[in-house]
C-alpha positions in Angstrom: 56.1 -36.7 -37.2 56.2 -37.3 -41.1 57.0 -34.0 -43.0 54.5 -32.8 -45.6 55.4 -31.4 -48.8 54.0 -28.4 -50.4 51.4 -30.4 -52.7 50.0 -32.3 -49.5 49.7 -28.5 -48.2 47.8 -27.3 -50.8 44.9 -30.1 -50.5 44.7 -30.5 -46.6 44.2 -27.4 -44.1 47.4 -26.5 -42.6 45.7 -24.2 -40.0 42.4 -22.8 -38.9 42.2 -19.4 -37.4 39.5 -19.0 -34.8 37.8 -15.6 -34.7 35.3 -13.9 -32.8 34.5 -16.5 -30.1 36.3 -17.0 -27.0 38.7 -19.8 -27.3 37.0 -21.3 -24.0 33.5 -21.8 -25.8 32.0 -25.2 -25.0 28.8 -25.4 -27.0 28.8 -27.7 -30.0 28.0 -27.3 -33.7 25.1 -28.8 -35.7 24.6 -29.5 -39.5 21.4 -30.8 -41.3 22.4 -33.6 -43.9 20.7 -35.5 -46.4 21.5 -39.3 -47.5 24.1 -38.5 -49.7 26.2 -36.0 -47.7 25.9 -38.2 -44.8 27.3 -41.0 -46.5 30.0 -39.2 -48.1 30.8 -38.3 -44.6 30.6 -41.4 -42.6 31.5 -44.0 -45.3 34.1 -42.1 -47.6 35.4 -39.9 -45.0 35.1 -36.7 -47.2 33.9 -33.3 -46.4 32.9 -30.7 -49.3 33.2 -27.3 -48.9 31.1 -24.9 -51.2 32.2 -22.0 -53.4 29.6 -19.7 -51.6 28.8 -17.8 -55.0 27.7 -21.1 -56.1 24.7 -21.1 -53.9 22.9 -18.4 -55.7 23.4 -20.4 -58.8 22.1 -23.7 -57.8 18.9 -25.1 -58.3 18.5 -25.5 -54.2 19.4 -21.8 -53.7 17.2 -19.2 -52.6 17.3 -16.3 -55.2 16.3 -13.6 -52.8 19.2 -14.5 -50.4 21.8 -11.9 -50.7 25.0 -13.8 -49.4 27.2 -10.2 -49.7 29.9 -12.4 -51.1 30.2 -10.3 -54.3 29.6 -6.7 -52.9 33.0 -5.8 -53.2 32.9 -6.5 -57.0 30.0 -3.8 -57.2 31.5 -0.6 -58.3 28.4 1.2 -56.9 29.6 -0.3 -53.4 33.1 0.4 -53.8 32.1 4.2 -54.5 29.9 4.3 -51.6 32.6 2.7 -49.3 35.1 5.4 -50.4 32.3 8.4 -49.6 31.7 7.0 -46.2 35.2 6.7 -45.4 36.2 10.0 -46.6 33.0 11.7 -44.7 34.3 9.7 -41.5 38.0 11.1 -41.8 36.8 14.9 -42.3 34.6 14.3 -39.4 37.2 13.1 -37.2 40.2 14.9 -38.6 38.4 18.1 -39.3 40.7 20.9 -40.5 43.6 18.7 -40.3 42.3 15.7 -42.7 44.2 15.5 -46.1 43.5 13.5 -49.0 46.8 11.3 -48.2 45.0 10.5 -44.9 42.1 9.8 -46.4 43.9 7.3 -48.8 45.6 5.7 -46.4 42.4 4.7 -44.6 40.6 3.7 -47.9 44.0 1.7 -49.0 43.5 -0.5 -45.8 40.1 -1.2 -46.7 41.0 -2.0 -50.6 43.6 -4.1 -49.5 41.2 -6.3 -47.3 38.6 -6.3 -50.1 41.4 -7.4 -52.8 42.8 -10.5 -50.4 39.0 -11.4 -49.8 38.2 -11.9 -53.5 40.3 -15.0 -53.9 38.0 -18.0 -54.7 37.0 -19.5 -51.3 35.3 -22.7 -50.4 32.9 -23.0 -47.2 31.5 -25.1 -44.6 28.5 -24.3 -42.6 27.4 -25.3 -39.3 24.9 -23.7 -36.5 25.3 -23.5 -32.8 21.3 -24.8 -32.6 19.3 -26.8 -34.6 15.7 -26.4 -33.1 14.7 -23.1 -34.4 11.4 -23.1 -36.6 12.6 -21.4 -39.6 15.7 -23.9 -39.6 13.4 -26.8 -39.6 11.0 -25.5 -42.2 14.2 -24.7 -44.6 16.6 -27.6 -44.2 14.1 -30.5 -43.1 10.6 -29.8 -44.6 11.7 -27.9 -47.6 15.1 -29.7 -48.3 14.0 -33.2 -47.0 17.0 -33.6 -44.7 16.3 -36.1 -41.8 19.6 -36.1 -40.3 21.6 -33.9 -37.8 25.1 -34.1 -37.1 26.3 -33.0 -33.8 30.0 -31.9 -34.3 32.2 -31.4 -31.3 33.0 -27.9 -30.2 36.4 -28.1 -31.4 36.1 -30.4 -34.6 37.6 -28.0 -36.9 40.9 -28.6 -35.0 40.9 -31.7 -36.0 40.8 -30.9 -39.5 43.8 -29.0 -39.6 47.5 -30.0 -39.3 48.3 -27.5 -37.0 46.1 -27.1 -33.9 47.4 -23.5 -33.2 48.0 -21.8 -36.7 51.6 -21.0 -35.7 55.0 -21.8 -37.2 53.5 -21.8 -40.6 55.9 -22.1 -43.3 56.5 -19.6 -46.4 55.0 -20.9 -49.8 51.7 -22.1 -50.6 49.4 -23.8 -48.6 45.5 -24.3 -47.6 44.1 -22.4 -44.5 40.8 -21.4 -43.0 39.1 -18.9 -41.0 36.2 -20.1 -38.4 33.7 -17.4 -37.6 30.1 -16.9 -36.9 28.3 -14.9 -39.4 27.8 -11.1 -39.0 24.1 -10.4 -40.1 23.8 -6.7 -41.1 20.9 -4.5 -42.8 23.3 -3.0 -45.5 26.5 -2.5 -46.8 26.7 0.9 -45.2 25.9 -0.4 -41.8 29.2 -2.7 -42.2 31.2 0.2 -43.4 29.9 2.5 -40.4 30.7 -0.2 -38.0 33.4 -2.2 -38.6 35.8 -0.1 -40.9 35.3 3.7 -39.6 35.2 2.7 -36.2 38.3 1.1 -36.6 41.5 2.5 -34.2 44.0 1.9 -36.3 45.0 1.4 -40.3 46.0 -2.2 -39.7 42.7 -2.7 -37.7 41.1 -1.3 -40.7 42.5 -3.8 -43.2 42.0 -6.6 -40.9 38.6 -5.9 -40.1 37.8 -5.6 -43.9 39.2 -9.1 -44.5 38.1 -10.8 -41.3 35.0 -9.6 -40.8 33.7 -8.8 -44.2 34.1 -12.4 -45.5 31.3 -13.3 -43.0 28.6 -11.2 -43.8 24.7 -12.0 -44.4 21.5 -10.6 -44.7 19.9 -9.7 -41.5 17.0 -11.7 -42.5 18.8 -15.1 -42.3 20.0 -14.9 -38.3 17.7 -17.7 -37.9 20.3 -19.9 -39.5 22.9 -19.2 -36.7 25.8 -19.8 -39.1 29.1 -20.3 -38.0 31.3 -20.5 -41.2 34.7 -22.3 -41.9 35.9 -20.4 -45.0 39.1 -21.8 -46.7 41.7 -19.8 -48.6 45.0 -20.4 -50.1 48.2 -18.6 -49.1 50.1 -17.7 -52.1 53.3 -15.8 -50.5 54.2 -13.8 -47.7 53.5 -10.7 -50.4 50.1 -11.2 -50.6 48.9 -10.5 -47.1 46.3 -7.6 -46.3 49.3 -5.1 -45.3 51.3 -5.7 -48.4 48.3 -5.2 -50.5 47.0 -2.0 -48.7 50.8 -0.5 -48.8 50.6 -1.4 -52.4 47.6 0.3 -53.3 48.4 3.3 -51.2 51.8 3.8 -52.7 50.4 3.7 -56.2 47.5 6.0 -55.7 47.9 8.4 -52.6 48.2 11.3 -54.8 44.7 10.7 -56.7 41.7 13.0 -55.3 39.2 12.5 -58.2 36.8 9.9 -56.9 35.7 8.5 -60.3 39.6 7.6 -60.7 40.0 6.2 -57.4 37.2 4.1 -57.9 38.3 3.0 -61.1 41.6 2.0 -59.9 40.2 0.2 -57.0 38.2 -2.0 -59.1 41.1 -2.7 -61.7 43.3 -3.4 -58.5 40.9 -6.0 -56.9 40.5 -7.6 -60.2 44.2 -8.0 -60.6 44.6 -9.3 -57.2 42.1 -11.9 -57.7 43.7 -13.6 -60.8 46.8 -13.9 -59.0 45.2 -15.2 -55.8 42.9 -17.6 -57.6 45.9 -19.1 -59.7 46.8 -20.7 -56.2 44.0 -23.3 -56.7 45.5 -23.9 -60.4 47.4 -27.1 -59.2 44.5 -28.5 -57.1 42.1 -28.7 -59.6 41.6 -32.5 -58.8 39.9 -31.7 -55.8 37.4 -29.0 -57.1 34.4 -30.9 -58.0 30.7 -30.4 -58.8 28.7 -31.5 -56.1 25.0 -31.1 -56.1 25.2 -28.5 -58.9 27.9 -26.6 -56.6 31.5 -26.0 -57.3 33.0 -27.7 -54.0 36.3 -28.3 -52.6 36.8 -32.1 -51.4 38.7 -32.7 -47.9 39.8 -35.9 -47.4 39.8 -37.2 -43.6 41.4 -40.7 -43.9 43.7 -39.5 -41.2 41.1 -39.0 -38.8 38.5 -41.1 -36.9 34.9 -39.7 -37.4 34.1 -40.0 -33.8 37.1 -37.5 -33.1 34.9 -34.7 -35.0 31.3 -36.2 -34.5 29.5 -36.1 -31.0 26.4 -37.8 -32.2 23.6 -38.0 -34.9 19.8 -36.8 -34.6 17.6 -38.9 -37.0 14.3 -38.0 -37.7 11.9 -40.6 -36.3 9.8 -40.7 -39.4 12.4 -41.0 -41.7 12.1 -44.2 -43.8 13.2 -47.6 -42.8 16.0 -47.9 -45.4 17.1 -44.3 -44.4 17.1 -45.5 -40.7 19.0 -48.6 -41.5 21.9 -46.7 -43.6 22.5 -44.3 -40.6 22.6 -46.9 -37.7 24.9 -49.3 -39.9 27.1 -46.5 -40.5 27.1 -45.1 -37.1 28.0 -48.6 -35.6 31.0 -48.6 -38.2 32.2 -45.2 -37.0 31.2 -45.8 -33.4 28.7 -42.8 -33.1 25.5 -42.8 -31.0 22.3 -42.2 -32.8 19.4 -40.5 -31.0 15.6 -40.4 -32.8 13.5 -37.4 -32.5 10.6 -36.0 -34.2 11.7 -33.0 -36.4 8.3 -31.7 -37.0 8.1 -30.5 -33.5 9.6 -27.1 -32.8 11.3 -27.6 -29.7 13.4 -30.8 -29.5 15.6 -32.0 -26.7 19.2 -31.7 -26.7 20.8 -34.8 -27.6 22.5 -37.0 -24.8 25.8 -38.6 -25.6 
């Protein structure tokens, strides 16, 4: 195998970490696509990962939708998290609770929150396609007449290492894949995933692993699984190192206003350093559909290695159908026509 240099590893996914589902899952992933995205994938062999913050800013974004991506930059939420964590520590430790213990728990939360603030880019798929609300939004509202059925392990084909092991030191691109966690409020996340953690390491891990995949419960109908890309900077910028650094700086502080102020400054300082990792790959960051996106080239793959089939709306225009069939033949992928306007549609057979 040809060795890859650091510049290559900054532009291509070195490893993907599979979270939350069992490795043995067998169901496929689906994604609604418009003509342009379909042609980009099948003709140019490119996929664009979107900066999730951009969704709220774009013309096609739903301004009422809360993606929870920026909750950790809101001072009121950090204050609320500190109070909830402190309350839980006092409740569980009772008379043995100390401020140092509270700060040890809270510092692990801040370490995960700081690491998560790095600029990231996401690719979203779903484990189904035939829910009424999905059709209303993606097909009726956004006029997408194509559904791509990805193979159940397609993301492994998109990474250099299939198991995420033996990664090098230094800067490289990696990704996490995980189904979204739909919650009613930020309080729910803090109580369920942070306060109920059994160890300090688990607190930090849950903050980063689960906190990066939160979405408002009103959007459960999306059945979203997200591939979220990050840039690994160096071994000192991991959850545990950041948590330890914050703790050793501020474990003696007891004033909550000072603690929250220090937290906000620390998170922003870490974000600045973490975002510098994308500075050398600005050629891959492009404006697509009014959204900042990261371009992933799939030139070393055949499309039918990751795509299992295409569902095409039977009432699409002739020109759209001709384009789909032409590129499907080119990539040796099967097409099935169905009526997207019917709620219950049959599963694709390939």
